N, C-alpha and C positions, 0 to 999 in steps of 0.2 A: 243414349246423348240425346238431347233436345234437339228436333230439327228445326232451322232456320231459314225462313223465305227470304231469298234475295232481292235485290231491286230490281225494277221495270216488269214486274209481273204483269201489268196489263199490257205491256208492249209485245211479250210473248204471245198472250194470248191473242191479240190482233194479227200477228204475224202467222200465227199455227194454220195450218189448212184444215178447214172444217171437216167433222167427223158428220155423219150420220146422225139426224137428231133421234133420241131415245123414244119417244111418242110425240103424238100431236093430239091437240084437243080440238073439239068442234067450233068452240066459241073463244073470243079474246075476252081477258079479265075486266069487270065493270071498273071503271074508272071514275066513278062517281064519288063525292066527298059530302062530308057532314059530321055532324055529332049527334051521338045518341046516348040517353041514359041507357044505364046496364043493369042487368039483373042476372040471378043465378050464377055467381061467381064471376061477374063482368062481361056475360056473354052480350053483345050488343042487340038490343031490341031491333035494329034496323039490319037487314042481313047484308050488311058492308062485307064482301068477300076478303079484304086484307085486314081489319082488326079481327075477324072471326078466326084469324090464323094463330091469335093468341088464346091458348086454353085457359080454362078457369082457374085449373092449378097453378100454372105461371104466374097468373094474376094475383093469386091467393100468397105465393109465395114473395112476390115481389113488392106486396103492401102490408106485410107483417098480418096477414090475416084480415085486411079491411078491404077486402072484395065486394062486399055489400055497400060501400059508401064510392068504389072506384068508378070511373067513366072513362069510356074508350073514344078518342076523338081522332078523326083521320086527318092529322096535320097537313099532309102534303099529299096532292095527287095530280101528276104530270105525266106526260107520255113516255117518260124514262124514270121517274120515281115517285115512290110510295112511302109514307110515312104514319104509322098510327101509336100515339101516344096513350098510355094509361096514366090517369091523373087520380090524384087524391086530395082531398081538402087537406087544408093548413089549419093552424088555430087563428090565424088572423083573417080568416075568411076567403082567402087564396087558394091556390092548387099547387100542386107540384107532380113533375114527371115522376111515377115510380117504375114505369118501363116503356121502353121504346122499341119498335120493330120497323125497319126500314129495308128497301129495296132500291138499287141503283144500278141501271142500265148504261154501261160503256160511257162512265164520266172519268174523263181522263186524269191519270193519277191516282185516283180514289183508291183504288184496290190495295196499292203501296202504302198508302197513308194509313188506311183502317187496319190492315196488317201489322204495322209499325207500331202503331197504336197498342194493339192487344198484347202484341209481345213484350213491350216494354212494361206491363204488369207484371210483378213478381208473381210466381206460380202458375203462369199461363201453360196450358198442356194442346197438343195439337188435337183436332177432331177428328172424326169417323171419315172415311174415303168417300162416302156417299155426299159430303158436303164439299168436295174438292179440296182446295187449300182451306182451311179453317183452324182456329185458333181459340181458345176458352179462356176465360180469368173472371175473377170476381167482378161483377158488373157490367161486362162486357163479352160478346162473341160476335166472331167475325167469320164470314163463309164467303169465298171467291170460287164461282164457278163459270165456266164457257157455256153460253146458251145462244140460241137463234136470235137474231136481232126483231124478226117479225114472226108474228103465229101463224101457223101453217104454212111456212115456206117450204122452198124445195131442199132435197135433200142435200145438195150441194152448195145452200147458202153458208156465207161465212159465218162463225161465231165471235161473239163479243163478250166483253168479261161482265158479268153481273157481281155486284157486291151485296151481299146480305149483312144486316147489323142487328144485333138485339142489344139493348143496353138495359141495366137495372142500378141506376145510380143511386138508390137510397140503400142498398144490400151493400154494405161495407163489411157484413160479418159471413159472407161467402152461402147465406142460406138460400139464395137464389140460381146459384150457380149450375147445380144440376138441372134446373130448370130452362136454362137457356138452349137445351140442344133441340127439344122438340119444336119451338116455333121456327127456328130455321130449316129443321127437316120437312116442315109443312110447307113452309114457302119456298124451298127449293123442287119438293113435288111438284107444287102447282105450277112453277116454271116450266120444267121438265115436261108435264102433260100438254100445255099450252103451247109452249115454244120447243122444246126438245133442246136439252143439256147433256154436256157430257164431263161429269164430275172428274173423271179419271186422265183427262186430257191435260190438265196441268197438275204437278203435284211439288210439294218442297223436296227438297233435298239436303244432305249434309252441308254445314258452312264450308265455303272455300269452293265450292261448285256451283255453277250457275244454275238458275232454275230455269227446267225446260219441259216442254211439252213431250209425251211419248211419241214414238214413232207411228207411222200408218197403222201398222198391226196392233195397236193399242186396242182393247175393246171399251167399248159405251157402256156406262154402268148408270144406273138410275137410283135415286132416291127410294129406300124400302119403302 
């Protein structure tokens, strides 16, 4: 039976007792923004950390083999949100988004909104455990994971909900669906290394029961 995540997930995450961070990095992520032409499967010429989480195989699938003309642009870079869009040219001289990868930290209500959106798509499936609460469908993948709010924080610092989203709006035939897992896995791993995350702290259970965090004896897991 397909699992369904109940409402108020973000409130549960905020109320849960913080677990120990999985790992901690030495440096905070670079928050610089900008656009750069792409080469070799649309890998950015500028070593922008966030856009580089999208691998060339995913770009190629999302653009129907047009990675050679794709361009990655970091369209959002704030203290709590990042977004990178993969753009391809259109016949009228403009561009359109073929893939979008974003991270949102502790945005009220967003976890429930994005999970409801992906679960409303026919054929959606639950993702792997290392992505916390996650669902994938044609054109959209969503992962919600509790992580520390600050890099290199104390072991007992509270965790907040991080929402990771990947979209492939042009792929209505599902050719990119299998490629949606990898960028989210890489993003969760980056956050785990830099901030400390607990994917196993919150999980969906069968409909009719309340979504809840495991008890204090739950083990902390990391993205592979």
